[in-house]
C-alpha positions as CSV (number, residue, x, y, z in Angstrom):
1,X,10.8,18.5,1.3
2,X,9.5,17.0,4.2
3,X,9.6,13.6,2.4
4,X,12.9,14.2,1.6
5,X,13.4,14.4,5.5
6,X,11.7,11.6,6.6
7,X,14.0,9.5,3.2
8,X,17.0,10.6,4.5
9,X,16.2,9.9,8.5
10,X,14.6,6.4,7.6
11,X,17.8,5.5,5.5
12,X,19.8,5.1,8.4
13,X,18.1,2.1,9.7
14,X,17.5,-1.4,9.5
15,X,14.0,-3.5,8.1
16,X,13.8,-6.6,8.3
17,X,11.9,-8.2,5.2
18,X,10.9,-11.7,5.5
19,X,10.6,-14.6,2.0
20,X,7.1,-14.9,4.1
21,X,6.4,-11.4,3.2
22,X,8.1,-10.9,-0.2
23,X,6.2,-13.9,-1.6
24,X,2.7,-12.6,-0.5
25,X,3.3,-9.3,-2.0
26,X,5.0,-11.2,-5.6
27,X,1.2,-13.0,-5.1
28,X,-1.1,-10.3,-5.0
29,X,1.0,-8.2,-7.8
30,X,1.0,-11.6,-10.3
31,X,-3.1,-12.1,-10.0
32,X,-3.5,-8.0,-10.4
33,X,-0.8,-8.7,-14.2
34,X,-3.8,-11.9,-14.4
35,X,-6.5,-9.1,-14.1
36,X,-4.9,-5.8,-16.0
37,X,-5.5,-5.2,-19.6
38,X,-3.1,-2.7,-20.5
39,X,0.3,-4.2,-21.6
40,X,2.1,-0.9,-19.4
41,X,0.7,-1.1,-16.4
42,X,1.5,-5.7,-16.8
43,X,5.1,-4.2,-17.6
44,X,5.4,-2.0,-14.1
45,X,4.1,-4.8,-11.8
46,X,6.3,-7.4,-12.8
47,X,9.1,-4.6,-12.7
48,X,8.2,-4.6,-9.7
49,X,7.4,-8.4,-8.9
50,X,11.3,-8.6,-9.8
51,X,12.4,-5.8,-7.7
52,X,10.5,-6.7,-4.5
53,X,11.2,-10.1,-5.2
54,X,15.5,-9.3,-5.2
55,X,15.2,-7.6,-1.7
56,X,15.1,-11.4,-0.4
57,X,16.5,-14.1,-2.8
58,X,19.4,-11.4,-4.2
59,X,20.6,-12.2,-8.2
60,X,20.8,-15.8,-8.0
61,X,16.8,-15.3,-7.4
62,X,16.2,-15.1,-11.4
63,X,17.8,-18.4,-11.5
64,X,15.6,-19.7,-8.7
65,X,12.3,-18.2,-9.8
66,X,12.8,-19.8,-13.2
67,X,13.5,-23.5,-12.1
68,X,11.6,-23.3,-8.9
69,X,7.9,-22.1,-7.7
70,X,8.3,-19.3,-4.9
71,X,6.8,-21.6,-2.7
72,X,9.2,-24.2,-2.8
73,X,12.2,-21.3,-3.0
74,X,11.3,-20.1,0.1
């Protein structure tokens, strides 16, 4: 129940997320995906990476991600 109150209190606050942080987290997730044998876990990691990528790069990010490596997209 306490977690709900914390989430509600933080819902009105704005958190700035930088492209550098997103790129760093995605690089880490990609490294984990490369070391993971389980297809299910890899699928979850890939989904997380996609959602994190969209935090900064938005809906057009998929086109950028397919055409340009993350280092160049930032």
